[in-house]
C-alpha positions as CSV (number, residue, x, y, z in Angstrom):
1,X,-12.1,22.9,-31.3
2,X,-9.0,21.4,-33.0
3,X,-6.0,23.7,-33.7
4,X,-5.4,21.9,-37.0
5,X,-7.6,24.2,-39.1
6,X,-7.5,24.9,-42.8
7,X,-9.2,27.5,-44.9
8,X,-10.2,26.7,-48.4
9,X,-11.1,29.8,-50.5
10,X,-13.1,29.7,-53.8
11,X,-14.4,26.2,-53.0
12,X,-17.4,24.9,-54.9
13,X,-20.7,23.8,-53.6
14,X,-22.0,20.9,-55.6
15,X,-25.5,20.6,-54.0
16,X,-27.4,22.2,-56.8
17,X,-27.0,23.3,-60.4
18,X,-25.9,26.8,-59.4
19,X,-22.5,25.2,-58.5
20,X,-21.5,28.4,-56.5
21,X,-17.7,28.6,-56.6
22,X,-17.1,31.4,-54.1
23,X,-17.3,29.4,-50.9
24,X,-14.8,30.0,-48.1
25,X,-14.6,26.8,-46.0
26,X,-13.2,26.4,-42.6
27,X,-12.1,22.8,-42.2
28,X,-11.2,20.9,-39.0
29,X,-8.6,18.5,-40.4
30,X,-8.4,16.4,-37.2
31,X,-12.1,15.7,-37.1
32,X,-12.3,15.8,-41.0
33,X,-15.3,18.1,-41.1
34,X,-16.3,21.5,-42.4
35,X,-17.2,23.8,-39.5
36,X,-18.1,26.9,-41.5
37,X,-19.1,27.6,-45.1
38,X,-19.1,31.4,-45.7
39,X,-21.2,32.6,-48.7
40,X,-23.2,29.3,-48.7
41,X,-27.0,29.4,-48.8
42,X,-29.0,27.4,-46.3
43,X,-28.9,24.3,-48.6
44,X,-25.2,24.7,-49.1
45,X,-24.5,25.0,-45.4
46,X,-26.4,21.8,-44.8
47,X,-24.5,20.1,-47.6
48,X,-21.1,20.9,-46.2
49,X,-22.0,20.3,-42.6
50,X,-23.5,16.8,-43.2
51,X,-20.4,15.6,-45.1
52,X,-17.9,14.5,-42.5
53,X,-15.8,11.5,-42.3
54,X,-17.5,8.4,-40.8
55,X,-16.0,5.0,-40.6
56,X,-17.7,2.6,-43.0
57,X,-16.7,-0.6,-44.8
58,X,-14.9,0.1,-48.1
59,X,-17.4,-2.2,-49.8
60,X,-20.1,-4.7,-49.1
61,X,-20.8,-7.9,-51.1
62,X,-24.2,-9.4,-50.3
63,X,-24.2,-7.3,-47.2
64,X,-20.8,-8.6,-46.0
65,X,-17.8,-6.4,-45.6
66,X,-15.2,-6.6,-48.4
67,X,-12.2,-4.8,-49.8
68,X,-12.5,-2.4,-52.7
69,X,-10.5,-4.9,-54.8
70,X,-12.8,-7.8,-54.0
71,X,-15.8,-5.6,-54.8
72,X,-14.3,-4.5,-58.2
73,X,-13.8,-8.2,-59.1
74,X,-17.4,-9.1,-58.2
75,X,-18.8,-6.1,-60.0
76,X,-16.8,-6.8,-63.2
77,X,-18.0,-10.4,-63.2
78,X,-21.6,-9.3,-62.8
79,X,-21.4,-6.8,-65.7
80,X,-19.4,-9.2,-67.9
81,X,-22.1,-11.9,-67.6
82,X,-25.1,-9.6,-68.0
83,X,-26.9,-9.6,-71.3
84,X,-28.9,-6.4,-70.9
85,X,-27.4,-4.2,-68.1
86,X,-28.1,-0.5,-67.4
87,X,-25.8,2.2,-66.1
88,X,-27.7,5.0,-64.3
89,X,-27.2,8.1,-62.2
90,X,-24.0,10.1,-62.8
91,X,-25.5,13.5,-61.8
92,X,-23.6,13.8,-58.5
93,X,-20.1,12.9,-59.5
94,X,-17.3,14.5,-61.5
95,X,-17.1,14.6,-65.3
96,X,-14.0,12.5,-65.0
97,X,-16.0,9.7,-63.4
98,X,-18.8,10.2,-65.9
99,X,-16.4,9.5,-68.7
100,X,-15.3,6.2,-67.1
101,X,-19.0,5.1,-66.7
102,X,-19.7,5.9,-70.3
103,X,-16.6,3.9,-71.3
104,X,-17.9,0.9,-69.3
105,X,-21.4,1.1,-71.0
106,X,-19.8,1.3,-74.4
107,X,-17.4,-1.7,-73.6
108,X,-20.2,-4.0,-72.4
109,X,-23.0,-2.9,-74.7
110,X,-25.0,-1.5,-71.8
111,X,-27.8,1.0,-71.6
112,X,-26.6,4.4,-70.3
113,X,-29.0,6.8,-68.6
114,X,-28.7,9.8,-66.2
115,X,-31.1,11.4,-63.8
116,X,-32.0,13.8,-66.7
117,X,-34.5,11.2,-67.9
118,X,-36.6,11.8,-64.8
119,X,-36.3,15.6,-64.6
120,X,-35.3,17.7,-67.6
121,X,-35.3,14.9,-70.1
122,X,-38.1,16.6,-72.0
123,X,-35.9,19.6,-72.4
124,X,-33.2,17.5,-73.9
125,X,-35.6,16.2,-76.5
126,X,-36.8,19.7,-77.2
127,X,-33.3,21.0,-77.7
128,X,-32.8,18.5,-80.5
129,X,-35.9,19.6,-82.3
130,X,-36.0,23.4,-81.6
131,X,-32.5,24.5,-80.6
132,X,-31.6,26.8,-77.8
133,X,-31.0,30.5,-77.4
134,X,-28.6,30.4,-74.5
135,X,-26.4,32.4,-72.2
136,X,-24.3,32.2,-69.1
137,X,-25.5,33.2,-65.6
138,X,-22.9,36.0,-65.7
139,X,-24.7,37.5,-68.7
140,X,-28.0,37.3,-66.7
141,X,-26.4,39.2,-63.8
142,X,-24.9,41.9,-66.0
143,X,-27.5,42.4,-68.7
144,X,-31.0,41.0,-67.9
145,X,-33.7,43.5,-67.3
146,X,-36.6,41.0,-67.6
147,X,-36.4,37.7,-65.9
148,X,-39.2,35.1,-66.2
149,X,-39.2,32.0,-64.0
150,X,-41.6,29.4,-65.3
151,X,-42.6,26.2,-63.4
152,X,-40.0,26.5,-60.6
153,X,-39.5,27.6,-57.0
154,X,-35.9,28.8,-56.8
155,X,-36.4,30.3,-53.3
156,X,-36.6,26.7,-52.0
157,X,-34.4,24.9,-54.5
158,X,-31.8,27.4,-55.7
159,X,-31.7,30.3,-53.3
160,X,-28.5,31.9,-54.7
161,X,-30.0,32.0,-58.2
162,X,-31.9,35.0,-56.9
163,X,-29.2,36.7,-54.9
164,X,-26.1,35.9,-57.0
165,X,-27.3,36.0,-60.6
166,X,-30.9,36.7,-61.6
167,X,-32.8,39.1,-59.2
168,X,-30.9,41.3,-56.7
169,X,-27.3,41.5,-57.9
170,X,-26.1,44.7,-59.5
171,X,-24.7,44.2,-63.0
172,X,-22.9,46.2,-65.7
173,X,-26.1,47.2,-67.5
174,X,-28.4,46.9,-64.5
175,X,-26.4,49.0,-62.0
176,X,-29.3,49.2,-59.6
177,X,-30.0,45.5,-59.3
178,X,-33.6,44.6,-58.8
179,X,-34.7,48.2,-59.3
180,X,-33.6,47.8,-62.9
181,X,-35.2,44.5,-63.4
182,X,-38.8,43.2,-63.9
183,X,-39.2,39.7,-62.4
184,X,-42.1,37.5,-63.5
185,X,-43.1,34.2,-62.0
186,X,-45.4,31.8,-63.8
187,X,-46.6,28.7,-61.9
188,X,-49.7,26.7,-61.0
189,X,-49.7,27.8,-57.4
190,X,-48.2,30.4,-55.1
191,X,-44.8,29.4,-53.7
192,X,-42.1,31.0,-51.5
193,X,-40.6,32.5,-54.6
194,X,-43.7,34.6,-55.3
195,X,-42.7,37.6,-53.0
196,X,-39.6,38.1,-55.1
197,X,-41.6,38.6,-58.3
198,X,-43.0,41.9,-59.6
199,X,-45.7,40.0,-61.5
200,X,-47.1,36.6,-60.6
201,X,-49.1,34.7,-63.3
202,X,-51.0,31.7,-62.0
203,X,-51.9,29.2,-64.7
204,X,-54.3,26.3,-64.5
205,X,-52.6,23.0,-64.0
206,X,-51.7,21.2,-67.2
207,X,-52.3,24.3,-69.4
208,X,-48.7,25.6,-69.7
209,X,-48.5,24.7,-73.4
210,X,-51.6,26.6,-74.3
211,X,-50.3,29.7,-72.4
212,X,-47.0,29.5,-74.2
213,X,-48.6,29.0,-77.6
214,X,-50.9,32.0,-77.0
215,X,-47.8,34.1,-76.2
216,X,-46.2,32.9,-79.4
217,X,-49.2,34.0,-81.3
218,X,-49.4,37.4,-79.7
219,X,-45.6,37.9,-80.3
220,X,-46.3,37.3,-84.0
221,X,-49.2,39.7,-84.1
222,X,-51.9,37.0,-84.4
223,X,-55.4,37.3,-82.8
224,X,-56.0,35.3,-79.6
225,X,-59.5,34.8,-78.4
226,X,-60.5,36.1,-74.9
227,X,-61.7,32.5,-74.2
228,X,-58.1,31.6,-73.5
229,X,-58.8,32.6,-69.9
230,X,-61.3,29.8,-69.5
231,X,-58.8,27.2,-70.6
232,X,-55.7,28.6,-68.9
233,X,-56.9,30.8,-66.0
234,X,-54.9,33.7,-67.4
235,X,-56.7,36.7,-68.8
236,X,-55.9,37.8,-72.4
237,X,-54.9,41.3,-71.1
238,X,-52.3,39.7,-68.8
239,X,-50.8,37.8,-71.7
240,X,-50.8,40.9,-73.9
241,X,-49.0,42.9,-71.1
242,X,-46.4,40.2,-70.7
243,X,-45.8,40.1,-74.5
244,X,-45.3,43.9,-74.5
245,X,-42.8,43.6,-71.7
246,X,-40.9,40.8,-73.5
247,X,-40.7,42.6,-76.8
248,X,-39.6,45.9,-75.3
249,X,-37.0,44.7,-72.8
250,X,-33.3,45.0,-73.6
251,X,-32.3,41.5,-72.5
252,X,-34.9,38.9,-71.5
253,X,-34.4,35.5,-69.8
254,X,-36.7,32.5,-69.5
255,X,-35.6,30.2,-66.7
256,X,-37.8,27.1,-66.5
257,X,-38.1,24.2,-64.1
258,X,-39.6,20.8,-63.7
259,X,-43.0,22.3,-63.2
260,X,-43.0,22.8,-66.9
261,X,-41.2,19.6,-68.0
262,X,-42.9,17.1,-65.8
263,X,-46.5,18.0,-66.5
264,X,-48.9,17.5,-69.4
265,X,-47.1,18.3,-72.6
266,X,-43.6,17.5,-71.4
267,X,-41.1,18.1,-74.3
268,X,-43.9,20.0,-76.2
269,X,-43.9,22.5,-73.3
270,X,-40.1,22.9,-73.3
271,X,-40.2,23.2,-77.1
272,X,-42.9,25.9,-77.0
273,X,-40.9,27.9,-74.5
274,X,-37.6,27.5,-76.5
275,X,-39.5,28.5,-79.6
276,X,-40.9,31.6,-77.8
277,X,-37.4,32.7,-77.0
278,X,-36.5,32.3,-80.7
279,X,-39.5,34.3,-81.8
280,X,-38.6,37.1,-79.4
281,X,-35.2,37.5,-80.9
282,X,-36.8,39.2,-83.9
283,X,-37.5,42.1,-81.6
284,X,-34.9,42.0,-78.8
285,X,-32.3,39.7,-77.2
286,X,-34.0,36.8,-75.5
287,X,-32.5,33.6,-74.0
288,X,-33.9,30.5,-72.3
289,X,-32.3,27.9,-70.0
290,X,-33.5,25.1,-67.7
291,X,-32.8,25.4,-64.0
292,X,-31.0,22.2,-63.2
293,X,-31.2,20.4,-59.8
294,X,-28.2,18.1,-59.2
295,X,-24.7,19.5,-58.9
296,X,-23.3,18.0,-62.1
297,X,-26.4,16.9,-64.0
298,X,-25.4,19.4,-66.7
299,X,-22.0,17.8,-66.8
300,X,-23.6,14.4,-67.3
301,X,-25.6,15.8,-70.2
302,X,-22.5,17.4,-71.8
303,X,-20.3,14.3,-71.4
304,X,-22.9,11.9,-72.7
305,X,-23.9,14.2,-75.6
306,X,-20.2,14.8,-76.5
307,X,-19.4,11.1,-76.6
308,X,-22.6,9.7,-78.1
309,X,-24.6,12.6,-79.7
310,X,-27.5,12.1,-77.2
311,X,-28.0,13.4,-73.7
312,X,-29.5,10.4,-71.9
313,X,-31.3,7.1,-72.5
314,X,-28.6,5.7,-74.8
315,X,-28.2,2.1,-75.8
316,X,-24.9,0.5,-77.0
317,X,-26.1,-3.1,-77.6
318,X,-25.6,-2.9,-81.3
319,X,-22.1,-1.5,-81.0
320,X,-23.1,2.1,-81.6
321,X,-25.2,4.6,-79.6
322,X,-29.0,4.7,-80.1
323,X,-31.4,7.1,-78.4
324,X,-35.0,6.3,-77.7
325,X,-36.6,7.7,-74.5
326,X,-39.2,5.3,-73.2
327,X,-37.3,2.3,-74.6
328,X,-33.8,2.9,-73.2
329,X,-34.6,5.0,-70.2
330,X,-34.1,3.4,-66.8
331,X,-37.5,3.7,-65.2
332,X,-39.1,2.1,-68.3
333,X,-36.4,-0.7,-68.6
334,X,-36.8,-1.6,-64.9
335,X,-40.6,-1.4,-64.9
336,X,-40.8,-3.7,-67.9
337,X,-38.4,-6.1,-66.2
338,X,-35.9,-6.1,-69.1
339,X,-32.7,-5.3,-67.3
340,X,-30.6,-8.2,-65.8
341,X,-28.0,-6.0,-64.0
342,X,-27.6,-2.4,-62.9
343,X,-24.6,-0.1,-62.2
344,X,-25.9,2.8,-60.2
345,X,-23.5,5.8,-59.7
346,X,-24.2,8.6,-57.2
347,X,-28.0,8.1,-57.2
348,X,-30.7,6.5,-55.1
349,X,-33.4,5.2,-57.5
350,X,-34.8,2.8,-54.8
351,X,-36.1,5.8,-52.9
352,X,-37.9,7.5,-55.7
353,X,-38.5,5.2,-58.7
354,X,-42.0,3.7,-59.3
355,X,-42.8,0.5,-57.3
356,X,-42.5,-1.8,-60.3
357,X,-39.0,-0.5,-61.1
358,X,-37.8,-0.9,-57.5
359,X,-39.2,-4.4,-57.3
360,X,-37.2,-5.4,-60.3
361,X,-34.1,-3.8,-58.8
362,X,-34.5,-6.2,-55.9
363,X,-34.5,-9.2,-58.3
364,X,-31.3,-8.4,-60.2
365,X,-27.7,-7.9,-59.1
366,X,-27.2,-4.2,-58.4
367,X,-23.8,-2.4,-58.1
368,X,-23.8,0.9,-56.3
369,X,-21.2,3.6,-55.8
370,X,-22.2,6.2,-53.1
371,X,-20.5,8.0,-50.3
372,X,-23.5,7.3,-47.9
373,X,-25.8,4.4,-47.1
374,X,-29.1,4.7,-49.1
375,X,-32.1,2.6,-49.9
376,X,-30.3,1.5,-53.0
377,X,-27.1,0.5,-51.3
378,X,-29.3,-1.6,-48.9
379,X,-30.6,-3.7,-51.8
380,X,-27.3,-3.8,-53.7
381,X,-25.4,-7.0,-54.4
382,X,-22.2,-4.9,-54.4
383,X,-22.0,-1.5,-52.7
384,X,-18.8,0.7,-52.8
385,X,-18.2,3.5,-50.3
386,X,-16.7,6.4,-52.3
387,X,-15.4,9.8,-51.5
388,X,-17.7,12.9,-52.0
389,X,-17.0,15.0,-55.1
390,X,-16.1,18.6,-54.3
391,X,-15.6,17.9,-50.6
392,X,-13.0,15.1,-50.9
393,X,-12.4,14.7,-54.6
394,X,-11.1,17.2,-57.2
395,X,-12.3,17.3,-60.8
396,X,-14.6,19.1,-63.1
397,X,-18.3,19.9,-62.9
398,X,-20.6,21.9,-65.1
399,X,-22.8,24.7,-63.8
400,X,-26.4,24.8,-65.1
401,X,-25.4,27.3,-67.8
402,X,-22.8,24.8,-69.3
403,X,-19.8,26.6,-67.7
404,X,-17.2,24.1,-66.4
405,X,-16.0,24.7,-62.8
406,X,-12.9,23.2,-61.2
407,X,-13.4,21.7,-57.8
408,X,-11.2,22.5,-54.8
409,X,-11.7,19.7,-52.1
410,X,-11.7,20.5,-48.4
411,X,-10.1,17.4,-47.0
412,X,-9.0,14.0,-48.1
413,X,-11.1,10.8,-47.7
414,X,-9.7,7.3,-47.1
415,X,-12.2,6.0,-49.7
416,X,-11.6,5.9,-53.4
417,X,-13.3,8.3,-55.8
418,X,-16.0,7.2,-58.2
419,X,-13.4,7.7,-61.0
420,X,-11.0,5.3,-59.3
421,X,-13.5,2.6,-58.8
422,X,-15.0,2.9,-62.3
423,X,-11.6,2.9,-63.9
424,X,-10.7,-0.3,-62.0
425,X,-14.0,-2.0,-63.1
426,X,-13.4,-0.9,-66.7
427,X,-9.8,-2.2,-66.7
428,X,-11.0,-5.5,-65.3
429,X,-13.8,-5.8,-67.8
430,X,-11.2,-5.3,-70.6
431,X,-9.1,-8.1,-69.2
432,X,-12.1,-10.4,-69.0
433,X,-13.0,-9.5,-72.6
434,X,-9.5,-10.5,-73.7
435,X,-9.6,-13.7,-71.6
436,X,-12.8,-14.9,-73.4
437,X,-11.9,-13.9,-76.9
438,X,-13.6,-10.5,-77.1
439,X,-17.1,-11.5,-76.1
440,X,-19.3,-10.7,-73.2
441,X,-22.3,-12.5,-71.8
442,X,-23.0,-15.5,-69.5
443,X,-20.0,-17.7,-69.2
444,X,-16.4,-16.9,-68.6
445,X,-15.2,-16.5,-65.0
446,X,-11.4,-16.8,-65.5
447,X,-9.7,-14.4,-63.1
448,X,-6.9,-12.2,-64.2
449,X,-5.0,-9.9,-61.8
450,X,-5.9,-6.2,-62.2
451,X,-4.5,-3.0,-60.6
452,X,-7.1,-1.8,-58.1
453,X,-7.3,1.2,-55.7
454,X,-5.7,0.3,-52.3
455,X,-7.7,0.1,-49.1
């Protein structure tokens, strides 16, 4: 092992929405890799160990090696000529880079969308209509005596949500940890998270809304027919017991996942759960929060909402932001074949979008920023190799409870950050706009020198 070792304390893991900021990293500076990640879960350890420096081209244009400056010029020309481009991704990069991407979308009249549209987008819609009784994860740790997980499997996706915040840790008002808490898991099937729960409620697939609405009725003292069991698979007595527990707890929490948002009902499901939390505040203190997946997807929602008033699926083509999921969300735009260029940041839609959307991606010029080769970089017209946020790049990310966290990188990368590349593209687009009299679209190709990140 190399003798050039560095220890980074209070580093941040950006793998999932927990954004744990208590990592102690051991870094081999000669080999530019992390050899140990103390306090990390199994997912975090894999995240840190897999990110090590590997020699790659700074950029590719049509599959041929190019400099970052050449790729910035090519990307700017593509975006300047596009009539209906889309900017997508953003959930695995810093807030500083997200701001630059939003500035580009505003500048060229692009569609702007994040991975929220394919995960907790329904929750974003529900927030606008219902509101949110919210909290921080620190409050959950210190106060919650009833924790309900709905439609998620944190044991597999967010292991430290159990051990650091919501189940086992001892808190100010729950000094005995799990012994002072009741943990309920609601899902359509048994998952690895079930052994953690004191109560497991299995609902029939596609019946979450009915269960939530029945709970709301019982909270308000309304009669619910025993036939609810035939529709939902949950006995009325079970629902009544849960309502009694919710109304009598000191601090209750509803943490919900994509098992609720990406099934029948979608934003109606999220809205029903948020409304249930509001109803319960007439009796006790109750909060609700979505469990987010990507490391900075919450940051993307916050940045886009702050700048536009909407969390995702925003269109700037009229010179002001418009929000219309289904019309301006990326899967729908690509599947209908409406987009003529795409700027993809820290995402791999070619590996998980519907076939029709991926086929259209293959037909249009695609610009990708990513630290690693992906299926999307393989079909890209321009592909930038960028540094990994949190490991190579400092900046800000948001934990799933909307708490901003400052990143402490482990080692430097020779590649530019997403923020550097996006800033260079934005500056070049502004120059092109001035060169053609303030208009974008098919046409101008005049080249003007622009400051670019060095290779």
